[in-house]
C-alpha positions in Angstrom: -20.0 -15.1 -16.7 -21.2 -11.5 -15.9 -23.0 -11.7 -12.6 -25.3 -8.9 -13.7 -26.8 -11.2 -16.4 -30.1 -12.7 -15.3 -31.0 -16.2 -16.4 -34.5 -16.3 -17.9 -36.6 -18.5 -20.2 -39.4 -18.2 -22.8 -41.3 -21.0 -24.7 -41.5 -21.0 -28.5 -42.3 -23.7 -31.0 -41.8 -26.7 -28.8 -38.7 -25.5 -27.1 -38.0 -23.7 -23.8 -35.3 -21.2 -24.7 -32.9 -20.3 -22.0 -31.3 -16.8 -22.2 -29.3 -14.3 -20.2 -30.2 -10.6 -20.0 -28.3 -7.7 -18.6 -30.4 -4.5 -18.4 -28.8 -1.3 -19.7 -29.5 2.3 -18.9 -30.2 3.3 -22.5 -32.2 2.0 -25.5 -29.1 0.2 -26.9 -29.3 -3.5 -27.6 -26.8 -6.2 -28.4 -27.9 -9.8 -29.1 -25.4 -12.7 -29.3 -25.8 -15.8 -31.4 -23.3 -18.7 -30.7 -22.0 -21.3 -33.0 -23.2 -24.9 -33.7 -22.8 -27.3 -30.8 -21.7 -24.8 -28.2 -23.6 -22.3 -26.0 -23.8 -18.7 -24.8 -20.6 -19.0 -22.7 -18.5 -18.8 -25.9 -18.9 -15.0 -25.7 -17.9 -14.7 -22.1 -15.0 -12.4 -23.0 -17.1 -10.3 -25.4 -19.7 -9.3 -22.8 -17.0 -7.2 -21.2 -16.8 -4.9 -24.2 -20.2 -3.3 -23.4 -20.7 -0.7 -20.7 -23.8 -0.3 -18.5 -25.6 1.7 -21.2 -26.1 -1.4 -23.3 -28.8 -4.0 -22.9 -27.2 -7.5 -23.5 -29.0 -10.7 -24.5 -27.4 -14.0 -25.1 -29.1 -17.4 -25.4 -28.5 -21.0 -25.8 -29.9 -21.8 -29.3 -32.7 -24.3 -29.4 -31.2 -27.8 -29.2 -28.1 -26.4 -27.5 -27.0 -26.0 -23.9 -30.0 -25.7 -21.6 -32.5 -25.1 -24.4 -33.5 -28.7 -24.9 -35.8 -29.6 -27.8 -39.0 -31.5 -26.9 -38.6 -35.2 -27.7 -40.8 -35.0 -30.8 -39.3 -31.8 -32.1 -36.6 -31.5 -34.8 -34.1 -28.7 -35.0 -35.0 -26.1 -37.6 -33.0 -23.0 -38.7 -36.2 -21.2 -39.4 -37.3 -21.8 -35.8 -34.3 -19.9 -34.6 -35.4 -16.9 -36.6 -38.8 -17.2 -34.8 -37.0 -17.4 -31.5 -35.2 -14.1 -32.3 -38.4 -12.4 -33.3 -39.8 -13.5 -29.9 -36.9 -11.8 -28.1 -37.5 -8.6 -30.0 -41.2 -8.7 -29.0 -40.6 -9.5 -25.3 -38.4 -6.4 -24.9 -40.0 -4.2 -27.7 -36.6 -3.9 -29.4 -36.6 -1.6 -32.4 -33.0 -2.1 -33.5 -30.1 -4.2 -32.2 -26.5 -4.9 -32.9 -26.2 -8.6 -33.8 -23.1 -10.6 -33.0 -22.9 -14.1 -34.4 -20.3 -16.8 -34.7 -20.5 -19.7 -37.2 -24.1 -20.7 -37.6 -24.9 -17.7 -35.3 -23.4 -15.5 -37.9 -25.6 -17.1 -40.6 -28.6 -16.5 -38.3 -27.6 -12.8 -37.9 -27.3 -12.4 -41.7 -30.7 -14.0 -42.3 -32.4 -11.7 -39.8 -30.8 -8.8 -41.5 -31.9 -10.1 -44.9 -35.5 -10.5 -43.8 -35.8 -7.7 -41.3 -33.1 -5.1 -42.2 -34.9 -2.4 -40.3 -34.4 -4.3 -37.0 -30.6 -4.4 -37.3 -28.2 -1.6 -36.4 -24.9 -3.2 -37.1 -23.6 -6.7 -37.7 -20.5 -8.5 -36.3 -20.0 -11.8 -38.1 -17.3 -14.1 -36.7 -16.0 -17.1 -38.7 -19.1 -17.7 -40.8 -19.7 -18.1 -44.5 -21.7 -15.7 -46.7 -25.4 -16.6 -46.9 -25.9 -15.1 -50.3 -22.6 -16.3 -51.8 -22.4 -18.7 -54.8 -21.2 -22.2 -54.0 -19.0 -24.1 -56.4 -20.1 -27.4 -57.8 -17.7 -29.3 -55.5 -19.0 -27.4 -52.5 -22.6 -28.3 -53.4 -21.6 -32.0 -53.7 -19.9 -31.9 -50.3 -22.9 -30.4 -48.7 -25.2 -33.1 -50.2 -22.9 -35.9 -48.9 -22.3 -34.3 -45.5 -25.1 -36.1 -43.6 -23.9 -39.5 -44.8 -20.3 -38.7 -43.9 -21.2 -37.5 -40.4 -23.3 -40.5 -39.7 -20.3 -42.8 -40.6 -18.2 -41.2 -37.8 -18.5 -42.6 -34.2 -19.8 -39.8 -32.0 -16.7 -39.6 -29.9 -14.5 -39.3 -32.9 -16.8 -36.6 -34.4 -16.6 -34.6 -31.2 -12.8 -34.8 -31.0 -12.3 -33.8 -34.7 -14.8 -31.0 -34.5 -13.2 -29.6 -31.3 -9.8 -29.7 -33.0 -11.1 -27.9 -36.0 -12.7 -25.2 -33.9 -9.8 -23.9 -31.9 -6.1 -23.6 -31.4 -6.2 -23.3 -27.6 -6.5 -26.5 -25.7 -8.9 -24.9 -23.2 -11.2 -23.8 -26.0 -11.2 -27.3 -27.4 -12.1 -28.7 -24.1 -15.0 -26.3 -23.8 -16.2 -27.4 -27.2 -16.0 -31.1 -26.2 -18.0 -30.4 -23.1 -20.7 -28.6 -25.0 -20.9 -31.4 -27.7 -21.1 -34.1 -25.0 -24.3 -32.4 -23.7 -25.9 -32.9 -27.2 -26.7 -36.1 -29.0 -25.3 -37.1 -32.4 -28.5 -36.8 -34.3 -29.3 -33.3 -33.0 -25.7 -32.2 -33.9 -26.0 -33.5 -37.4 -29.4 -31.9 -37.8 -28.0 -28.6 -36.7 -25.1 -28.8 -39.2 -27.4 -29.8 -42.1 -30.0 -27.2 -41.2 -27.3 -24.5 -41.3 -27.1 -25.1 -45.0 -30.7 -24.1 -45.5 -29.8 -20.4 -45.0 -27.6 -20.4 -48.1 -29.4 -18.7 -51.0 -27.4 -17.2 -53.8 -28.3 -13.5 -54.3 -25.5 -11.7 -56.3 -27.4 -8.3 -56.0 -27.6 -8.3 -52.3 -25.6 -5.8 -50.3 -25.7 -4.9 -46.6 -27.3 -1.5 -45.8 -25.4 -1.0 -42.6 -21.9 -1.4 -41.2 -20.6 -5.0 -41.0 -17.5 -6.3 -39.3 -16.2 -9.6 -40.7 -13.8 -11.5 -38.4 -12.0 -14.7 -39.5 -9.3 -16.7 -37.7 -6.1 -17.0 -39.7 -6.2 -20.7 -39.1 -9.8 -21.1 -40.0 -10.3 -24.5 -41.7 -14.1 -24.9 -41.7 -15.9 -25.1 -45.1 -15.3 -22.1 -47.4 -15.3 -19.5 -44.6 -11.7 -18.3 -45.1 -11.9 -18.6 -48.9 -14.9 -16.3 -49.2 -13.8 -13.7 -46.6 -11.7 -11.4 -48.8 -14.0 -11.5 -51.9 -16.9 -10.8 -49.5 -15.3 -7.6 -48.3 -14.3 -6.5 -51.8 -17.8 -7.0 -53.1 -19.6 -5.0 -50.4 -18.4 -1.5 -49.3 -20.2 -1.8 -46.0 -18.0 -4.8 -44.9 -14.7 -4.5 -43.1 -12.7 -7.7 -42.7 -10.0 -8.5 -40.2 -8.1 -11.8 -39.9 -7.5 -12.8 -36.3 -4.0 -14.0 -35.6 -3.3 -17.2 -33.6 -7.0 -18.2 -34.0 -9.1 -20.9 -35.6 -12.8 -21.2 -36.1 -13.7 -19.9 -32.6 -11.5 -16.9 -33.1 -13.3 -14.8 -30.4 -12.2 -17.5 -27.9 -8.7 -18.2 -29.3 -7.8 -14.5 -29.4 -10.3 -12.5 -27.4 -8.0 -9.6 -26.9 -7.7 -8.9 -30.6 -11.4 -9.6 -31.3 -12.5 -7.3 -28.5 -10.3 -4.4 -29.6 -11.6 -4.7 -33.2 -15.2 -4.8 -32.0 -14.7 -1.8 -29.7 -13.2 0.2 -32.5 -16.0 -0.8 -34.9 -18.7 0.3 -32.4 -17.0 3.7 -32.0 -16.6 4.2 -35.8 
């Protein structure tokens, strides 16, 4: 972890959000949104991309890591949007580069969809398209997901999820450690709430540059299937497949991901 990043908190909607902030010398902002079940440390290698001119913010999403939900609170995707708005308000951020992986990528898309004027660029890592059309089978699978997840013993669900996330054993171990800090109910709520951001809008196009990254060995949902059609349908999107990488491609192959992000930022 970058030692220059200060550990801070703010309270919003029944949750104390823990986040890490590195002050930059210019009005340039980067906000990181991690994937379901893990925490801000998944981007440890990506923090190194940004020089001292950038302000960097990374958080533990509500219900994740140190950002524990109040006992009576339930995880809500919409609440994460409110948390992000709070960050913008705290630091008077006009525009930011948003980097999101998995559900974090869905969150970044939704912020751009609602508040496009607050986003400078998007880097979306191993996530599906919020405004894409689901097939009948995909809709059926989503509807039955909660029942299927509930049928799995928590330890089995953790192991299978970790195996699906990464190729590298050390990344799988990191995922297991993160999941073990959650409870099964919260994890299932997170996964199911992620589907609430999916809203078909065939006319929608991004208004700023978007970098799409997808692991070659991505096996989660329809993420890999929609990647190439997504790029072809939107001239602002540039897609790269990450070799030797699964769902957590920024951790499986950080060298390739960092090079692509650096080139994207310079373009």
